[in-house]
N, C-alpha and C positions, 0 to 999 in steps of 0.2 A: 146907072150903077145898081147892081143887084145886091151885093153884100159889102159892108165895111166892117172889118175886124179891128178891134182896139186891143192892144197889148202893151204893157209897159216897156218890154224889151223884145227885140227881134234879132236873131243871130244872122250874120252874113253866111249864107249857105249852112254848113254843119260844123265848121271847125271851132266855133267859139260858143257852143251851147253850154250854159251854166246852170240850167234848171229845167225841170220837167215841163213847166208851163211853156217855156220857149220852144222846146222840141215838139210838143203837141201842136202848138200854134203853127209852127213851120209846116208840118205835114198836113194839117187840116187845110191851111191856105193853099198848099201845093195841090192837094186833091180837089178841093172845091173849085179852084180856078180853071180846071179842065172843063167845067160845065157852066160856070157863072162868071160874069164880069165882077171882079173882086179887087178890093184895095185893102192894104194893111196900114194902120196908123200906129206908130210907136213913138217912144220918147227919143229925144235928140242926144243920143249917147256919144260920148267922146270917142273918137276913132272910127266912127261910122259915118257914111255919107248921108246927107239929108234926104236924098232920093236914091233908091236902089231898085234895079230891075231884076226880077227873078224869072224872066221869060213869060210865063202865063199870067203873072201878077206883079205888082210893084209895091214897095214899101215907102211910106213918107214918114220921116222922123221930125216931130214938131216940139215946140217948147224950148226952154233954155238948154244950152249944152251942159251936160252933167255926166258924172261917172256912174258906173254900175253900182247899185247899192240896194239892199233889201230893206234897210231901215234908215231913218234920218232924212236929211234934206227935205224937210216938210214943205218949205216954201217953193222950191223948184219942182217938187212933185205936184203941188197944187197948180202951179203955172202950166205944167204939162196937161193936167186934167182940163183946164180951161181951153188950152190950145187944141186939144184933141176934140173936145166938144164942138168948137168952131169949125174945125177941119171937116168933120162929118157932115155938117150942114151944107158944105159946098158941093157935096156929091149927091145929096138927096137919095140915099139908097132905099131899097125895099126892106132890107134887114140890117140891123146894127147889132153886132155881137161883141160883148166884153169877155176877155179871156182870163183876166186876173183881177184881184181885189180892187186895185186902184183905178181900173177902167170900167168898173160896173156902173158907177153913177153917171159919168159922161155918156156911156152907151145907152143907158135907160133914158136919160133926159133928152138926148138927141133924137132917139127913136120916137119918143112921145111928141116932141115938137114937130117932127116930120110925118107923124102918123104912120111910122114904119113899124115893123115887127122887132121886138126887143128880145135878145137872147143873152143869157149869161152862162158861161161854163164855170161851174163851182167845184173847186178842188178840195177845200176843207172848210169846216165851220169853226171859227175861233171864239164864238160867243162863250163867255165865262172863263176864257183862257188867255185873253189879250195881255194881261199883266204878267202872267206866267211865261208867255212866249216872247213878249217884246219889251217887257219892263214897265215900271209904274207909269211913266209918262204916256203910255199908250192907252190909258184907261178910257179916254173919250172915244176910242175906236169901237168900244162895245156899242155905243149909241149909233155910230155910223153903220156898223154891220147890221144891227137890228133894223135900221131904216132900209138898208139895201134889200134884205131878204123879204121884207113885208111889202115891197112894191109889186104891182100886178104885172110881172114879166109875162110875155107871151109864152116863153119856154125857158126853163132852167135845165141845163145838161149837168148832171152830177157824174163825177168820175168813178163813183162806187156806190153801192147800196148803203154803205155806212154813212157816206156824206148825204145821200138823199134822206135817210131817216133823221139825221141831225137837222137838216133843213126843215123838215116837217115838224120836228119836235119844237123848234123855235118859231113856229108860226109862219112859215114861208107861204106867200100868197100867189105864187106863180099859177098861171092858167093851165100849164102842162109841164110834165116832168119827163126826163129821159135819162137813163143811166147809160153812159158810154165810157168804158174803161180806157185808160191810156194804153196804147198799143205799141208794137215794135215793128221794125222793118225786118222781116224774116231773112232777107238776102244778106244781112250783115252778121248772121249768127250761124254756126255750124249745126247741122241737124243731128249728128251723132251725140249721144249722151254717155258720159263717162262717170260712173258712180265714185264718189270719194271713198277712200279706204278707211278714213277716220271720221268720227262724228264731226260735222262741220256746220257752223252757222254763218250766214252771209248777210251783211248789211249793204244795201245799194242805195246811195244817196249822197247829198252834200254834207259836209261837216259844218253845219250851222246850228246855233244854239237850240232853236225850236224843234229840231229833229230829235233832241234828247238822246244822243248817242251815249252820253254818260250813263243813262239808265241801262242801256244795253251792256256796257262794260261791267256795271255792278251785278247785273243778272248773270253774266258769263262767269264771273268770279265764283258764283254759287254752282254753276254747271260743272266747272272743272273739279270741284270737290268730289263729285260723284263719277264723272267721266274724265279720267286723267289725261286721255289722249285727244280730247276735244279741241277743235280749232275755231277761231273766229276770224273771218276775213272781212 
């Protein structure tokens, strides 16, 4: 096995993507599997098969059966972390890659145990903002994230220069860094561009608390005081 990718959730094809991490992981796995022997390990989500074939690669869903959630279910998530770690060891890959926060530790620990290369794709740094983003009970995650980013990863892939600078600001100890922005599939979008006739602001993302869409609404209230015909989509 060349590469094992760990991700908390993995969509069946494209129809049930609920987050950017899932979509990025799907396309990364699809692309890399053209050139490498690759396996994806994900959590055992309700309504998904334990094993799923995607042609050039397959997904194994481990740990207890559970529903899709961003927060909560601490015990079942910890059990997934343990199961994912054990599953990686069965394949003895050359590279272990963690794609989201909950998979960073099992990816790093498994790679270290197997003397494999450890890679983390880092989407955002929450140090200093865990309580604001996830509530008071998440205060201990500050310590967890500090521990994660100070491990000697072989490579950390940041999805933006902003994320990279935040990692370095908080003492990230990775041996190498790479900035790789989230991309798009051009075939799914028209190439012609039509300019809006009215001033328009667009938010693209999920309606979850830590995205702070409420701040956008408050800001837009000030915008329309000056630009009466402005729109927010």
